[in-house]
C-alpha positions as CSV (number, residue, x, y, z in Angstrom):
1,M,-2.1,15.8,12.9
2,D,0.1,14.3,15.6
3,R,0.8,10.7,16.8
4,E,-1.6,11.0,19.7
5,F,-4.5,12.0,17.4
6,L,-3.6,9.1,15.0
7,S,-3.3,6.6,17.9
8,E,-6.8,7.6,19.2
9,L,-8.3,7.6,15.7
10,F,-7.0,4.1,14.9
11,A,-7.5,2.7,18.5
12,G,-10.4,0.6,17.5
13,F,-8.4,-1.1,14.8
14,G,-5.9,-2.4,17.3
15,P,-2.2,-1.8,17.8
16,V,-0.6,0.3,15.1
17,T,2.9,1.5,14.5
18,I,3.2,5.2,13.5
19,R,6.5,6.1,11.9
20,R,7.9,9.2,10.4
21,M,7.7,8.9,6.6
22,F,8.5,11.5,4.0
23,S,7.0,14.7,5.5
24,G,4.4,12.9,7.5
25,F,3.7,9.5,9.0
26,G,3.2,5.9,7.9
27,V,0.7,3.8,9.8
28,S,1.2,0.1,9.9
29,A,0.0,-3.1,11.6
30,D,1.7,-6.5,11.5
31,G,4.5,-4.9,9.6
32,I,2.3,-3.9,6.7
33,N,1.8,-0.2,5.9
34,F,-1.8,0.6,5.3
35,A,-2.1,4.4,5.7
36,L,-0.1,7.5,5.0
37,V,-0.5,10.8,6.7
38,L,0.7,13.7,4.5
39,R,-0.1,17.3,4.1
40,G,-2.7,17.2,6.9
41,A,-4.7,14.4,5.4
42,I,-4.9,10.6,5.9
43,Y,-4.6,8.3,2.9
44,L,-5.6,4.7,3.1
45,R,-4.4,1.8,1.0
46,A,-6.9,0.9,-1.6
47,D,-7.4,-1.6,-4.4
48,E,-10.1,-2.6,-7.0
49,D,-12.2,-3.9,-4.1
50,S,-12.2,-0.7,-2.1
51,I,-11.7,2.2,-4.6
52,P,-15.5,2.4,-5.4
53,R,-16.1,3.1,-1.7
54,F,-13.7,6.1,-1.8
55,E,-15.2,7.3,-5.1
56,A,-18.8,7.1,-3.6
57,E,-17.5,9.5,-0.8
58,G,-16.1,11.9,-3.4
59,S,-12.5,11.1,-2.3
60,Q,-9.5,11.2,-4.5
61,C,-6.3,9.3,-4.7
62,F,-3.0,10.7,-3.4
63,Q,-1.6,13.3,-5.9
64,Y,1.6,15.4,-6.0
65,E,3.3,17.5,-8.6
66,M,6.8,16.7,-9.7
67,K,8.7,18.5,-12.5
68,G,5.5,20.3,-13.6
69,K,3.5,17.0,-13.9
70,L,0.7,15.8,-11.7
71,R,1.5,12.4,-10.4
72,M,-1.3,10.2,-9.1
73,I,-0.8,7.3,-6.7
74,A,-3.9,5.1,-7.2
75,S,-3.1,2.8,-4.3
76,Y,-3.7,5.4,-1.6
77,W,-7.0,7.3,-1.3
78,R,-7.9,10.2,1.0
79,L,-10.0,9.3,4.1
80,P,-13.2,11.3,3.8
81,E,-13.2,14.3,6.2
82,R,-16.4,13.3,7.8
83,L,-14.7,10.2,9.3
84,Y,-12.1,12.2,11.3
85,D,-14.6,12.5,14.2
86,D,-15.8,8.9,13.9
87,P,-13.2,6.4,15.2
88,D,-15.7,3.5,15.0
89,E,-16.2,4.0,11.2
90,V,-12.5,4.7,10.7
91,T,-11.9,1.2,12.2
92,D,-13.9,-0.4,9.4
93,W,-12.1,1.7,6.8
94,A,-8.7,0.9,8.3
95,R,-9.5,-2.9,8.3
96,T,-10.4,-2.6,4.6
97,A,-7.2,-0.7,3.9
98,H,-5.1,-3.2,5.8
99,A,-6.7,-6.1,3.8
100,A,-5.9,-4.2,0.6
101,A,-2.3,-3.8,1.8
102,I,-2.0,-7.5,2.6
103,R,-3.4,-8.4,-0.9
104,A,-0.8,-6.1,-2.5
105,A,2.0,-7.6,-0.5
106,L,1.0,-11.1,-1.4
107,A,0.8,-10.2,-5.1
108,K,4.2,-8.5,-5.0
109,A,5.8,-11.6,-3.3
110,S,4.1,-13.9,-5.8
111,K,5.4,-11.8,-8.7
112,K,9.0,-11.9,-7.2
113,R,8.8,-15.7,-6.9
114,S,7.6,-16.1,-10.5
115,V,10.4,-13.8,-11.8
116,K,13.0,-15.8,-9.9
117,K,11.6,-19.0,-11.4
118,K,11.8,-17.5,-14.9
119,V,15.4,-16.3,-14.4
120,A,16.4,-19.7,-13.0
121,K,14.7,-21.5,-15.9
122,K,16.5,-19.3,-18.4
123,A,19.8,-19.9,-16.7
124,T,19.3,-23.6,-16.7
125,K,18.5,-23.5,-20.5
126,K,21.7,-21.5,-21.1
127,V,23.8,-24.0,-19.1
128,A,22.3,-26.9,-21.0
129,K,23.0,-25.2,-24.4
130,A,26.6,-24.5,-23.3
131,K,27.1,-28.1,-22.3
132,K,25.6,-29.3,-25.6
133,R,27.9,-27.1,-27.6
134,R,30.9,-28.4,-25.7
135,A,29.8,-32.0,-26.2
136,D,29.5,-31.4,-30.0
């Protein structure tokens, strides 16, 4: 699979950026990666909303072996083979994947903010305790 094929396949979705990633490509739009192209297959970002659709097609999540153990990346699922010749339907799947990637990015950003707030709150408590000890 080359860039030209991927550009044509995702043309209906809109402008995408295709970058070298690992031993394949990453496909992104609006700065958000929503597809991986590895080992001759396309994997789309998925979440609890879209995984049932992949399962209904008999698709599987991205898997690789490392140190004798099979690792599964449940956030990327293989695009069903039948869609490689159907750019119109790929557009719908790509939009769903992009939406899942946006939701994941928002959840990650929200989690970072809450962690920063917790750290700041703990630091404030420590400073207050230290001041109280010095005052005593």
